[in-house]
N, C-alpha and C positions, 0 to 999 in steps of 0.2 A: 612254339617258342624257338626262336632263332638261335643260331650258334653264338651270335654277337652278344645277345642278352645273357646267355649262359656264361660267356667269357667275363662279363662285367660283374656277375654275381659271385665269381670266385675271388678269393684273396690274390691268386696269381694274376688273374685277369685285371684286377684293380691296380696291382703293382706294375703290370705292363703298360696299362693305360696311363698311369702316373709318369712312367719313364718317358712315353711318347709326348705327353703334354710338356714335361720339363724340357725335352729336347727342343720342341717347337718353340717354347717361351724363350729358352737360352738363345736359339738361333735368331729369333726376332730382335731380342734385346741387344745381342752381340752385333748384329747387322746395323741396327740403328746407331749404336755407339760407334761402330767402325765408320759409318758414312760421316757422322758429325765430326769425329776426331780426324779422320784422314783428309776431309776437305780443308779444314783449317790448316792442318799440317802441310799439305801439298802447296797451298797458296802461299804460306809463309816461306816454305823452301823455294818456290818459284821466284818470289820476290828477292830472296837472298842471292839466288842464282844469277838473276838478271843484273843485280847491282854488281856482282863480281864480274859478270861478263863486260859490262860497261867500264868498270874500273880497269880491267886488264887491257881492253881494246884502246882505252885512252892512254895508258902507259906506252903501248906499242907505237901509237902515233907520235907521242912525244919522243920516243927513242929514234924513230925514223928521221926526225928533224935534226938529230945530232950527228947522223951518218953523213960522211962526205958526199956532196952532190955529184958524184960521178956515175956513170952508166951501171957499173957492177953493183956499187953499194946501194943505188937507188932501187935496182931490181931485187936485191936481197931484202931490203926493207919493206918494199911493196908485196913481196912474196910472203914475208912473215905476217904482215898485216892481213893479206888476204886469207891465209891459212887460219889465223886466229878468228877471222870473221866466219869462216866456215864452221870452225869447231864451236863457236859460241851458240848456246841454245840447244846443244846436242842432247840434253836431258829433257828438254821441253820443246814443243814445236813453236819456237819463238821467231819473230821477224826482226832483222837488223837493218837499220837505215843510217846512212850518213847524210846529213842535211846541211847545206851551206846557208850562209846568212841571207843570201838572195833568193832562197827558196828552191834551189836546185837539189836534186838527188844524186849526190856524188857516188853513193853506193846503196844498193838494195839487194837483200838476200832473196826476195821473191819478186819476179818480173811483174806480177800483177799489182804491186804496190804504186800508187800514184800519190802525188802531192795532196790532192784533195781527199783521198781515203786516209792519208796519214793524219790530216787535220781532224777528220771525223773521229778517228781512234783517240786522238789527244783530247778532244772535247768530251767524248764518252767516258774517258778514264777519270775525268774531273767530276762528272755528275752521276756515274753509276759504277758498279762493281763488275762490269763486263770485261774489263781489260786490266792487265798489270802493265804498267808503262813507266819506263826508266829512261832518263836522258842525262848527258854529260857534255859540257862545252869542250871544243877542241879546235886546233888550228888545222885546216885542210890545205891542199895544194895551193900554192900562190900566196900563202899567208893569210888566206881568208879565215874568218870566224865561221864556226859550224858547230853542230851537234851530232853526237852518236846517240841514236835512239834504239832501244831494245824494248820490244813489247810482245805480249801473247794474250790470248783470251783466257779467261777464267774457265770457260767450259773445256778448252783443251787440256788445261792442267788438271781439272777435276777428273776428266775422262781417264786419266792414268790410274785411278783407283779401280777401274774395272779389272785390271790385272790382278790387284790385291783381292778384289772381291772373288774373282775366279778361284784363286788359291785358297781363300777363306771357305768358299762354299764347297770346294772339293774336299779339303781336309775335314770340314765339319761333316760332310756327307759320309765320308769314310768312318769317321769317329761315331756318327750316329748309327751306321749299319753295325759296327762292332758292339756298341752299347745295346742295340736292339737284340742282337744274337745273345749277348751276355744275360740280358734281362729275361730272354726266353729260357735260358738255362736255369736262372734263378727261380723263375716262375715254377718250373717243373720240380726243382728241389724243394720249393716250399709247399707246392700243391700236392705232391705225392704222399708226403707223411700225414698231411692234414686229412687227405681222403682215407687213408689207412685208418687213421684215428677215428674219423667220422663213421666208417664202416664197422669198426669195432664197438663204438658206442651204440649204433643202431642194432647191432646183432647181440648185444649183451643181454643176458638172462640169468636167473638164479640156477636154472637147471642146465644151462649150457654156457658156462663161463668161457671167456676168451682167454687165449694164451697171452703171455706178456708180449707187448707190441715190439719191444727191442728197436725202438726208433733212435737213431744216433745222428742228430743233426748238430749237436753242440750249441743250441740256442733255446729260446723259450718254448719251442715246439717239442723239443726233447723233454724239457721239464713238464710240460702239460701232459705228454705221454706217460712220463714216470708217475706223475700225480694220478692219472686215470688208472694205471696199473695198481698203485697202492690203494686208491679207493675201491676198485673192484675187488681186490683181495680182502679188504676190510669188510666190504659187504658180504663176500662169500663166507668169511669167518663168522660174521654177526648172524648170517642166515643159518649156518650150520649150528651156532650156539643156540639160536632160537628154537631150532628143531629139537635139539637135545633138552632145552629147557621145557618146551611143551610136553615132551615125553616124560621127563622127571616131575614136572609140575602136575600133569595129569595123574601120574602114579601117586604123587604125594597127596593130591586132593581126593583121588579115588579112594584111598584107604580109609580116611576118616568119614567120607561120605557113605561108604559101605557099612562102616561100623555104626554110624548114626542110623542108617536105614534098617540095619538088622535088628538093633535094640528096639527101635521105635515100633517095627512091626511085631516083635515079639511081645512088647507091652500091650499093643493094640489087640493082639489075638488072645491075650491072657495067659500066655506060656509062661511069663515071668510075673511073679507076684510077691507082695509083702517086702522082705528085706532085699531080695534079688532085684525087685523093681527099683528100689532107691539106688542101688548100686549101678543098675543099668542107666538110670538117669544121670548119675554122676559121670559115667563114661560118655554119654551123649554130650553133656556139658564140656567135658575136657576135650573131646574130639572136635567140638565146634569151636572152642577156643584156639585149638591148634590150627584149624582150617582158617580162622579168622587172622591168625598171626601170619600164616603164609601169604594170604592175600594182601595184608597190610605191608609186608616186606616187599612184595612185588610192586605195589603202587609206590611206596617210598623210594625204592631204588630207581625207578623210572623218574620220579620227580627230582631226585638229587642229581641224577646224570644229566637231566635237562635243565638243571639249575632253576627249577620252578619252586623248590622247597626252601623258604627263608631260614637263615641261621640266626639263632638268638644268643649272641655272644655276651657273656657277663663274667665278672670276676668269680673265680673259683680255683680250687687247688686240684691237681691230678691226684693227689693222695686221697682226697676225699671221694673223688669219682671212681678210682680203682676199688677202694674199700667197699663203696656202695655197690659196685658191680659184683664183688665177691659175695656180699650179703644176699643180693638177689638170686644168686645161684646156690646158696647154701644147701637147699634140698637136693639139687642135682649132685653136688659133691658128696653129700651123705649117701645118696643112692648108689653112686660109683665107687664109694669108700676111698675118696681121694682127698689129700690133705693140701691146703694152699699155704705156701710159704711167701710172705711178703718181705722184701728188702728195699725199703723206700728211703734212699739217702737224702732226698729233698722233697719238699712239698709241691713243687711245680706250680706255683701260683701264676695265674695268667688269665686271659679272656678266652672262654670256651663256651660252646654250646653243650651244657651239661647232659641234656637228655640225649642228644645224638652220640656224644662221646661215650656215655654210658652203654648205649646200645652197641657201639663198636667194641668195647671191652668185653661186654657180655658175649658177644658172637665169638670172640677169640677164646675167651675162658671156657665157654661151652664146648667148643671145638676140641680144646685140650682135655676137657673132662671125659669126652667120649673115648679118648685114645690113651690117656694116662694110666699107668699101672697103680701107682700109690701117691704120686706127689705132682703138684703144679707149682712152679717157682716163678715169682714175679719180682723183678729187680728194676729199680729206676734210679738214674743218676743224671746230673747236669754236666755237660762238657762244652765249655766256650759258648754259653748262651743258648745251648740246644739241649733238650730233654730227650734221653734215650731210655725206652721202656722195653724190657725183654720179658716176654711170657713163654715159658718153656715147660714141657711135660717130660716124663720119663718113659714114654711109650716106645712103639717100634719105629717112629719117625715117618717121614714121607718115602714113598716109593721113588724109584729113579725118575727124575724130571718132574715129579708131581708138585714140588715146592714152587716151580715156575708158573704153575697153572691154577693153584688153589684160589687166587683172587679173581680169576676170570669169571665173568658173568655166566651163570647157568652151569658152571662146571661142578660136577658132584663126584667127590672121591668115594672110595669104599666105605660104606657105613656112614656116609654123610647125610646132610639133611636135604633141603630143597635146592641148594646150589647157589643161593643168593645172599646168604649171611655174610661171608667174607667179602664178596663183591660190594655189599653194602658198607661194610667196615672200611674198605680201601677208599671208597668214594668219600666217606665222612672224614677220614684222616687227611685226604688230600684237600678237602674243602677247608681244613684248618691250616693249611699251608705245610703240611707234613708229608711223611712218606712211611710206608709199611712194606716189610718183605718177609719172607719165610725161608728157613734152612733147617738142615739137620744139625743137631749138635754133635760135637766130636765124641762126646761120651754116650750118645744114644738119645733118641727122643727128638721131637720137633720143637722148634723155637720160632716165635714171631717177634720181630724187632719193630718198634714204632719210634719215629724221629719226629719230635714237634718243636717248632721254634718257641723259645721262652719269651712270651709277650707280657 
């Protein structure tokens, strides 16, 4: 693979190539426009200049006729006319001729001019665009009629644009070189951070995460690098959470499986009989249900986070949902000797997925039941079209910083469950367009606050 091919395959190389193409196209377009515009401009200016020359020379001849016909005055007049004749056409290489009525050349600025060549020029000026030809009638010496003729070739006039072209080409070349150098600098500024980002992406792995790229270009490349940093950090956090989850989940699954296996083997070997056998079967059933619940929550959380699980919104009241959740956990409250105090100022009527929202309240109430000493307090009120539900206990509360992590997927606090219940709750609340957060109460104990729009 050649270096040229490598250059074209890089963003910097493509930008550099585009700069060169733009420079070439600009040069071609500018040169074409310059040639077209300058040719017309120079011909017009030459025509105007020749007309002015003819007019000025004619005035001088008329002036010389009014000067006294003495030797000094005649000499001065002739000198002025001769001087003006020499100055005429100084901007263009024009020829000046004074022609009498009898066909004699009284004056010619170029010795090679003959009457025949002058006639050819006059005819060519009529039939083609080869010459710019101007004439003016005058009185010449001896009172004869004549003409002042000034002419030049179009080719000589247009050739003057070579000077402009040289200046144009020189200035454009200098500008092109400067633009090329600047584009090389830009190419390196663009290519260097992209290569750094590419190497970081290629070297990324779970076991060897890359450090923050710290690319500061002030443009989209910096945004892309920051996005990659955030993405890699999220992946690392997710990977770490997965490892914790699998450790906790394996422990949670291992305990009921070992219990089921132990009791099943004891029944098979005849170690447990009669009444104990029925109790052992009840334990096996209970542990199987617990195992099933853990697996179901894992599957449901995955579906909810991937938005694969549909929500069945229908009219209901939060009051009925909360009361139903409390009834579902009545045996758990009795086991922990915890009382639930409900202060529901509004019914919170709206469109909800009753089953999923019930599961969310059960998860929070169940969490509070594990840590409460004697009481769980549920308070609901409406403020400005928003429902606020506070569920708090009188336990020890969250440890320092734990309230910010309880909703993290797979996070398991001291004495907690599988670590997916509250994560499931957060996802359900957010799919209802609400928010949920946790904090320690000032009087002690933990409190969960749910904010739901009143639909």
